[in-house]
N, C-alpha and C positions, 0 to 999 in steps of 0.2 A: 346518819345513814337511814335510820328508820323514818325520819321526817321526809327525806327525799323519796324513799320508796313509797310512802303514803301519797305524796303529791303526784308521783309518776303513775302509780296504779289508778289513781282517781281520774286520770285523763283517758284511760283505756275504755273503749266502748265495746259493744257486743260483737263487732266485726274486727276487733283488734286482737293481737297476740302480744302478751307480755313475756319478754325473754330476759331471764336473769342468768348472767354468766359470772362465775367466780373462779379465780385461779389463785391458790394460796394454801394456807395451812388450816387444818381442822383440829379441834381439841374437844376433850370431854370436860365439862364444868358443871357445878351445881347450879340449879336455877333458884328462884325465890323460895321454892318449897324444899330446897336441898336435894332435889332429885337430879341425878346425873343426866345431862343433856349434851348432845353433840352440837358443837358450835363452830361458826366461822370465826377465824382469828383475824381481827381487824387491828388497826393501829390508831393512836391518837394523833393530834396535830403535830407532835414532836417525833412521830414515827415509832413510838414505843408501844409495847404490848402489855396489857394488864388484865385483870379479871373484868374490869369495866369496859374493855374493848372487845370482849367476846360476844358475838351475836348468835344466840341459839337458834336452831332450826325452828323451834316452836314460836319464838318471837317473830321470825321472818314470816312464817305461815300466818300468824295472827294479823300482821300489818297488811300483807298482801290480800288476804281474804276480806278484810274490812274495806280495803280501798278499791279493789277491782269489782267491776260489774259481774254478776253471776255467769253471764254468757262469754266473758272474756277468756280466751284460751291462754294457757300459761306453760312455758317451757323453762325448766331449770337445768343449767349445765354447770356442773361442779367438778373442778379439777383440784384434787388435794392428795397429800401423802397420808391421809387419815384412813383408818381401817373401816369406818362406818359411813353410811349415808347420812348426810347432815340434815336433810329435810325429809320428813315422813309424810308422804301423801296418802297413806293407807288409813288415816284416821277418819272418824265420822265427820269431822269438820270439812273435809274435802269431798264428801259425797255430793254428787250432782255437779261438781265442777269438772272442767276439761283441763287436766294438768298432767304433765309428764316430767319426770326428772331423770337425767342421764348423769351418772356419777363415775368418776375415775377414783378407785380406792386402792389401797395398798395392803398386802398381807400383813397382819399385826405381828406375825412371827419373824418378819424380815426387818433388818435395820432401816430406819427412816432415811431416805435419801432424795435428793433433787433428781428427778428423772426427765426434766425438761418438757413437761406437759404432754404426756403420751396420749391422753384422752383427746385433747385438742387436735393433735396432729393426726390421730386416727380418724377423727371426724373430717378433717380437711382432706385427707387422702381418699376417704369414702366419697366425698362430694366431687373431688377430682375425677375418680374412676367412674362414678355415675354419669358425670358430664361427658366423659369420653365414649361411653356406650349409648349416648343419646337420651339419657333420662333427665328431664328438667322439671318433673312433677312427681313427687314421691312422698310417702308417709314417714313419720318419725320412726315407726317400727322398721321399715325397710332401711332407712338411714342407719339405725342402730345396728342392724345385722351386718351392713356393709362396713361400719366402723369396727365391729367386733372381728370381722374377717381381716381387715387391714392391721388391727392390733396383733393378731396371730401371725400374719404373713410377714410384716415389717419389723415388729417389735418382740416377736416370740412371746406374746402375752405377758410382758413384764409388768403390766398394770391391769387390774381387773376392771372391766367396764360393766356397770350395773344399770338397769333401767327399771323404773318404777312408775306406776300410774295411779291416779286417783281411783277410788272405788268404782267398779263397773265400766271403766273406760278401756277401750281396746286401742292399742298403739297404732293400728292401721287407720283409725278414724280421725287422726290429726295429721294435717299436711306439714311436712318439714318446711319452715319459713325462709331459711337462709340459702336460697339457690342463686348462685352467681350467673353472670352472662356466659354464653358459650365460649369455650376456649380456656376456661379457668384452669390454672395449675397450682397445686398445693406447694407451699415452700419447699418441702422435701423433694418433690418431683422436679422443681426447678434446680435445686441443688444437685441432684443426681444427673440431670440433663446437662448441667454446666461442667461436668467432670468430677464432681464430689471432691473439690479441693478444699483443704482445711482453711485456707485464707479467705474463702468465700462464705464462711459460716455466718458472720454478722450481716453480710450483704443480703442473705435470704431470711434474716430474722430468726435464725436458729441458735441453739446454745450447745456448747460442748457437752453438757450433761445429757442432752437428748441424743446426740450422735453416738454416744457409747452404747446405746441400745438399738441402733438402727442396722437392719440387714440391707445394705445398699443394693445388693444384687436383686432384691425383691421389688425395687422401685422401677417404675416405668416399664414393667413387663407387659407386652401386648396381650390382650385378652379379648375373646370374642364376646359380642353382646349376649348371645345365648348362654355361654359359659358363666359369665359373671352374674347375670340376672338370676340364673338357676341357683346360684349360691346364696343369694340374699332375699329374693322375693318369695312370697307364699309362706314364709316361716313366721312372720311377725304376728299373725293372728292365731295360728294353730300350733306352731312348734317353735316359738320364739326362744332363742338362746338367751336366757335372762342374765347369765353371767358365765364366766369362763368354765366353771364346774359343770355346766350343762353339756359341754363337749365331752366330758368324761362319764356321761350317763346320768346326770342329775335328773331326777323325775320332776319335770316342770309342773305336773299336776299338783304336787304337794310342796312346791318351792315356796319358801316364806317370803320371797321377794315379789311374788305375783300380787 
């Protein structure tokens, strides 16, 4: 994996964006200095997990930083049932780089469970809604605010969504790169539009684990352009909801996630 990442990032130029997407498990493991590190849980060629298949966030950072050009923009999307962010962009090594990480985490006080990729579907619903209101060019910060809104509306915030940037980077300064053609519908939108029948779950690429957390009545609800944009724009630079607790009055000025 590290060799492939090194080869891939080496191909990225100053006008490119490196997008890293991971959906799986996270774990805490000791690194070579016996310091506990948050790690991505990978598997070996036989599909088995061991200490040797854990990829720490520090290792990932090191390989990507060494391989990518200084001007290459980077976006990390991580979907896990782990309670921590797996890659830390707030270190000195990331200073001067344009990098943003969006992570779906789980409350450590709750039992670990498969929730069917709530972060991923919150992002897809946000892209869907932004397309419906005529937006085809927006920042990562605005997309995150929209995803956070969909997480609350459709999933009752069953997963915490967290955003983190490299030092001194503003989320509005990076364009969201994954904008589909006009008319895009998220899998959950298509599922609800087709009658939300249980037999259609696999057809739309959904999982039963996900549907347990879906408020179907909140899908495909008409919304005006002004109403929706007012909910998500203008917050990512000055009043970004960095995570769910911000809705309950978290003081973003002193938030450790900034």
